[in-house]
N, C-alpha and C positions, 0 to 999 in steps of 0.2 A: 504494500500500500504506500503510495507516494505521499509525502507531506512537505509542507513548506516551513516546518518548525525546525529551529536550530537546536542541536543537541549539545549538551555540556555536562560536566561532572559537578555534582553538588554534594558536599559533605555536611552532614548534620550530626549533632550529638544525639545519642541514643534516645534520650527523653523526648526531644523535639520530634524526632522521626516517629516514635510510637504515638505521640499525641496527634500528629498529622494523620497517621494511619487510622486512628480511631475516628477522627473527624471525617476523613474521606469515606470510611465505611458507613458512618451515620448519614452522610450526604449522598451515598450511592455513587461515589466517584472513585476513580483510581487515585493512588497517591500522587502520581504525576499531574493528573487533572486538578486535584485539590491544590497542589502547590501553584499551578498556573492560575487558578481562580484567585488565590490569595494575592499573588503578584498583580493581577489585573485590578483587583479591588484597591490595593495600595496605590497603584498608578492613578486610578480614577480619583481617589480621595486627594492625592497629592496635587493633581491638576485642578481640582475644584478649588483648592486653597491657593495655589501658586500660578495658575494659568497653564494652558496647554504646552506641552513640551514639543518644540519644533525639531524634527529630525532632518538631517541633511539628506537631500534627495540624491539617489544614485544616478550618476551620469554615465 
């Protein structure tokens, strides 16, 4: 299955990993999708407070 998502390694301490696993389970998401959701929510809230983040366009 093709995807446009960038892969990278993320290291978490054991407690944070287990807590995210529990939250993901309760939300019926995979751990990866739960982490992505949390990041998206953080970005949304950040931009609400500080304005939209402008990305450099690829030329």
